[in-house]
N, C-alpha and C positions, 0 to 999 in steps of 0.2 A: 492520640495520647501525647505525641510530641508537642502539638500546639498548646495543650493544657500545661505541660511542663514549661514551655517558653513564657506563657502568661504568668505562671507562678514566679519564675526567675525575675521577670520584669517588675512584678508587684513587690518583690523583696528588694528592689533597688539594682537589679542586674541590667545588663545592656541588651537592648532589643536587637537581635542579630538577623531578623528576617530580611529576605531579599529586597523587599520594597524600601528598606531603609539604607541599603548599601549604595554608596556614591562611588562611581567608577571614575576616579580621577586619573588612573593609569591610561585608559583609552583616550580620555579627553586630552591628556598631555601629548599623546602621540598625534592626535588630530591637530592640535594647535601648533605643533612643531614639525610639520611635514617638510622634508627637504625636497628640493627640485624646483622647477619652474611651474608656476600656476598658469595654466593655459586657458581654463574655462571656469565659469562660475554660474550659480543660480542666484536669484534674488533673495532667497531665504537662507543663505549661509552655506550652501554646498559648493563644491568645486572639484576640479581635476588638476592634479600635480603630476608632472612628468620628469623622468630622468632617463638618460640613455646610458646603458652599460654595455661593455664589450667583453665577450668571453671567447678567447681564441680569435677566429675570423668571423664570429657571429655578433650581430648587434641586436640589442633588445630595448624596446621602449617599455620601461616600467612605469605604471601609473598607480596613483592612489586616488580613489574616488571617495569623496565625502558627500554623502547624500542622505536621503530620508527613507530609503527602502533597503531591507535586508536581502542579500543575495546568497544563495547556496546552490552550487552546481558541480557536477562531475563532467560536464560537457563544455566548459569554457565560456567565453563571453565574446562579444563583438564591440568594436568601437567604430561608429559610423560618422563620417564627416560630411556635413551638408553645406553647400554653397548655392545660393539662389534657388532654394527649395529642391535641389537635386543632390543625389549622393555622389560625392567626389571619390570617396574611398571607403572600403570596409576592411578593417583589420580584424583577423581572428586571433584569439589569444593563444599563446603558447602554454599558459597556465590552464590546466583543465579542471583542477579542483579549486573551487572558489567558495570562500566562506567570509561573510562580513562580520566585523566586530562592532558591537553596540556600545554607545556611550549614553548612559542614562542621565548625564549632566545636561547635555543639549539635545538629547533624543536624536542623535545622528548616527550614521553607520559609516565605518571605514572599510573599504574594499580595496585590496591590493592585487593587481593583475600584471602579467608580463606578456608583451607581444614581440615576436621575432620579426625584425625589420631589415634583415641583412641586404636584400636586393630590392627594397621598395623605395620609391621616390616619395619623400615626405616634404617636399618643398612647400606644398599647400599648407602644411602644419606650421613649419618654421617661419614662413612669410605671413602667417595669420590671414590667409585668403578666405578661409571658411568662416561661416557665421555661427554654425552650431555643431555640436558633437553630441552624439547619443551613445550612452553606455547601455548595452542590452545584454541581459543574462537570463536564460530560461524565458519565461513569459513576461518578465518585468523590464522596464527601461526607465531611464532618467535622461532628461534633455538639459544641456548646458550651453550657455552662450560663450563663444570664443572671445577672449580678451584681445583687444587691438593694441 
């Protein structure tokens, strides 16, 4: 019944408000204006941006993943760093509830996750020694090349 009413409104000169015609410029603006350092990228427009925040005596690595897979989890995520085809480090997220935001402008997803790094040695990350980083959540993962 609602679809018939929408068709009548459009036929009489009204605006088609169906979801397929909605352009999400809000999410796309967030994706194009991510703050932090871009540490990794994919060939098709994805990437990982990082920022370090301090709360009291704890340090957190906050990441924004722009990719092509949606993630939804209540069990957190992993960030796996690879050097010479070997795992250098695996960081488990402090954020347990993860939900990606979709942009239908570029068909990409934005996923924000925080990792507690207080007593971890991350020289391999800051010195750009690794070649790849894998973002893994549930049974999905995306691979990114580390920028030199």
